[in-house]
DRENLOGU-926416 format. One record per residue (C-alpha): residue number from 1; residue in one letter; x, y, z. Coordinates in steps of 0.5 Angstrom, whole numbers. Example, Ala and Ser with C-alpha at 12.3 -4.5 7.8 and 13.67 -1.06 7.14 Angstrom:
2
[romi 1; 'a'; [25; -9; 16]],
[romi 2; 's'; [27; -2; 14]],
***
This chain:
166
[romi 1; 'm'; [3; -359; -83]],
[romi 2; 'p'; [1; -362; -77]],
[romi 3; 'g'; [4; -368; -75]],
[romi 4; 'l'; [11; -367; -80]],
[romi 5; 'e'; [15; -366; -74]],
[romi 6; 's'; [14; -373; -71]],
[romi 7; 'k'; [16; -376; -79]],
[romi 8; 'g'; [23; -372; -78]],
[romi 9; 'f'; [21; -366; -82]],
[romi 10; 'q'; [24; -359; -80]],
[romi 11; 'v'; [18; -355; -81]],
[romi 12; 'l'; [20; -348; -84]],
[romi 13; 'e'; [13; -344; -85]],
[romi 14; 'g'; [7; -344; -82]],
[romi 15; 'a'; [0; -344; -85]],
[romi 16; 'y'; [-2; -337; -83]],
[romi 17; 's'; [-8; -333; -87]],
[romi 18; 'n'; [-9; -328; -83]],
[romi 19; 'w'; [-5; -323; -79]],
[romi 20; 's'; [-6; -318; -73]],
[romi 21; 'i'; [-2; -312; -69]],
[romi 22; 'y'; [2; -316; -64]],
[romi 23; 'd'; [6; -310; -61]],
[romi 24; 's'; [8; -302; -63]],
[romi 25; 'f'; [12; -298; -60]],
[romi 26; 'd'; [17; -292; -61]],
[romi 27; 'd'; [25; -292; -63]],
[romi 28; 'a'; [28; -286; -61]],
[romi 29; 'd'; [35; -289; -66]],
[romi 30; 'a'; [30; -290; -72]],
[romi 31; 't'; [31; -286; -79]],
[romi 32; 'n'; [25; -283; -83]],
[romi 33; 's'; [26; -285; -89]],
[romi 34; 'd'; [24; -290; -94]],
[romi 35; 's'; [28; -297; -93]],
[romi 36; 'y'; [33; -294; -88]],
[romi 37; 'q'; [30; -300; -83]],
[romi 38; 'd'; [30; -308; -83]],
[romi 39; 'a'; [29; -313; -79]],
[romi 40; 'v'; [32; -320; -78]],
[romi 41; 'v'; [27; -325; -73]],
[romi 42; 'n'; [32; -331; -70]],
[romi 43; 'r'; [30; -338; -73]],
[romi 44; 'k'; [27; -340; -66]],
[romi 45; 'e'; [22; -333; -68]],
[romi 46; 't'; [23; -331; -60]],
[romi 47; 'e'; [28; -324; -62]],
[romi 48; 'i'; [28; -320; -68]],
[romi 49; 'l'; [35; -316; -69]],
[romi 50; 'l'; [33; -308; -72]],
[romi 51; 'v'; [38; -305; -76]],
[romi 52; 'd'; [37; -298; -78]],
[romi 53; 's'; [42; -295; -84]],
[romi 54; 'g'; [45; -290; -78]],
[romi 55; 'y'; [48; -297; -76]],
[romi 56; 'i'; [44; -298; -70]],
[romi 57; 'l'; [42; -305; -67]],
[romi 58; 'k'; [37; -306; -62]],
[romi 59; 'k'; [34; -313; -60]],
[romi 60; 'y'; [26; -313; -60]],
[romi 61; 't'; [25; -320; -55]],
[romi 62; 'i'; [17; -322; -58]],
[romi 63; 'a'; [15; -325; -51]],
[romi 64; 't'; [17; -320; -47]],
[romi 65; 'k'; [16; -314; -52]],
[romi 66; 't'; [22; -311; -49]],
[romi 67; 'l'; [26; -307; -53]],
[romi 68; 's'; [34; -307; -51]],
[romi 69; 'a'; [38; -301; -51]],
[romi 70; 's'; [43; -300; -57]],
[romi 71; 'l'; [47; -306; -58]],
[romi 72; 'i'; [53; -304; -63]],
[romi 73; 'a'; [54; -298; -67]],
[romi 74; 'g'; [57; -297; -74]],
[romi 75; 'i'; [57; -303; -76]],
[romi 76; 'v'; [59; -304; -83]],
[romi 77; 'q'; [57; -301; -89]],
[romi 78; 'w'; [55; -307; -93]],
[romi 79; 'q'; [49; -307; -89]],
[romi 80; 'w'; [46; -301; -92]],
[romi 81; 's'; [47; -304; -99]],
[romi 82; 'y'; [43; -309; -97]],
[romi 83; 'l'; [38; -305; -95]],
[romi 84; 'a'; [38; -301; -100]],
[romi 85; 'l'; [36; -305; -105]],
[romi 86; 'g'; [30; -308; -102]],
[romi 87; 'i'; [30; -315; -103]],
[romi 88; 'f'; [29; -322; -98]],
[romi 89; 'i'; [22; -319; -96]],
[romi 90; 't'; [20; -326; -97]],
[romi 91; 's'; [19; -332; -91]],
[romi 92; 'v'; [24; -338; -92]],
[romi 93; 'q'; [21; -342; -97]],
[romi 94; 'q'; [18; -336; -100]],
[romi 95; 't'; [11; -338; -99]],
[romi 96; 'y'; [10; -331; -95]],
[romi 97; 'a'; [11; -325; -99]],
[romi 98; 'i'; [11; -317; -97]],
[romi 99; 'a'; [8; -312; -102]],
[romi 100; 'k'; [9; -305; -101]],
[romi 101; 'w'; [5; -300; -106]],
[romi 102; 'r'; [6; -293; -107]],
[romi 103; 't'; [0; -287; -107]],
[romi 104; 'd'; [3; -281; -110]],
[romi 105; 'g'; [10; -283; -109]],
[romi 106; 'v'; [8; -285; -101]],
[romi 107; 'i'; [9; -292; -99]],
[romi 108; 'd'; [1; -292; -96]],
[romi 109; 'r'; [-1; -300; -96]],
[romi 110; 'l'; [3; -306; -95]],
[romi 111; 's'; [0; -313; -97]],
[romi 112; 'i'; [2; -320; -95]],
[romi 113; 'i'; [2; -325; -100]],
[romi 114; 'k'; [1; -332; -100]],
[romi 115; 'd'; [2; -338; -105]],
[romi 116; 'g'; [2; -332; -110]],
[romi 117; 'v'; [-5; -329; -108]],
[romi 118; 'v'; [-5; -323; -103]],
[romi 119; 'v'; [-9; -325; -97]],
[romi 120; 'k'; [-8; -319; -92]],
[romi 121; 't'; [-7; -311; -93]],
[romi 122; 'f'; [-6; -306; -89]],
[romi 123; 't'; [-6; -299; -89]],
[romi 124; 'n'; [-2; -294; -86]],
[romi 125; 's'; [-7; -292; -82]],
[romi 126; 'e'; [-8; -299; -80]],
[romi 127; 'l'; [-1; -300; -78]],
[romi 128; 'g'; [-2; -294; -73]],
[romi 129; 'f'; [1; -289; -77]],
[romi 130; 'g'; [-4; -284; -79]],
[romi 131; 't'; [-2; -281; -86]],
[romi 132; 'n'; [5; -282; -85]],
[romi 133; 'p'; [9; -287; -90]],
[romi 134; 'i'; [11; -294; -89]],
[romi 135; 'r'; [18; -293; -88]],
[romi 136; 's'; [20; -300; -88]],
[romi 137; 'a'; [17; -308; -88]],
[romi 138; 's'; [21; -315; -86]],
[romi 139; 'i'; [17; -322; -86]],
[romi 140; 's'; [20; -327; -80]],
[romi 141; 'p'; [23; -334; -83]],
[romi 142; 's'; [17; -337; -82]],
[romi 143; 'g'; [11; -332; -85]],
[romi 144; 'k'; [8; -331; -77]],
[romi 145; 'y'; [11; -325; -77]],
[romi 146; 'v'; [11; -318; -81]],
[romi 147; 'i'; [15; -312; -77]],
[romi 148; 'a'; [14; -305; -81]],
[romi 149; 's'; [17; -298; -79]],
[romi 150; 'g'; [14; -291; -80]],
[romi 151; 'v'; [13; -285; -76]],
[romi 152; 'r'; [8; -287; -71]],
[romi 153; 'a'; [1; -283; -71]],
[romi 154; 't'; [0; -284; -63]],
[romi 155; 't'; [7; -280; -61]],
[romi 156; 'g'; [9; -277; -68]],
[romi 157; 'n'; [15; -281; -66]],
[romi 158; 'm'; [19; -286; -71]],
[romi 159; 'g'; [18; -294; -68]],
[romi 160; 'w'; [16; -301; -70]],
[romi 161; 'v'; [9; -304; -71]],
[romi 162; 'v'; [10; -312; -70]],
[romi 163; 'l'; [4; -317; -73]],
[romi 164; 'v'; [3; -324; -72]],
[romi 165; 'g'; [1; -328; -76]],
[romi 166; 's'; [-6; -334; -75]],
***
């Protein structure tokens, strides 16, 4: 709610009702398999830590739309367990959630849910993956950013799509 910061409250989530593509890019280190990737957005929502189950970490800077080289390889095994469970795809106060939908065994839609109501759905084609499946989806703490991975139709390479809420 507007003005809460001036009263000493920390606003943890935004008031978003629409999301659009902010950026899309290839990642040669991303694995083409369901739930093998994750994205963790920092508290200030300025950077995204991209994690692949191949134990590769990269940093994506939102403002400059830049992807770093690999920061570290061979991260601990618990990360795989975290990714495989497919949990933690909600905003910090669980106002926003992500649902991945399967048709004939293929994840072909991604819905953004706000307060229990689907407010936006993207098909794999709308995300730039063509008929390729959506491999993973994550959301930032405030619900502003949604990050998805898959094989990009324009290049045929694994990559990421960053959505921004308004």
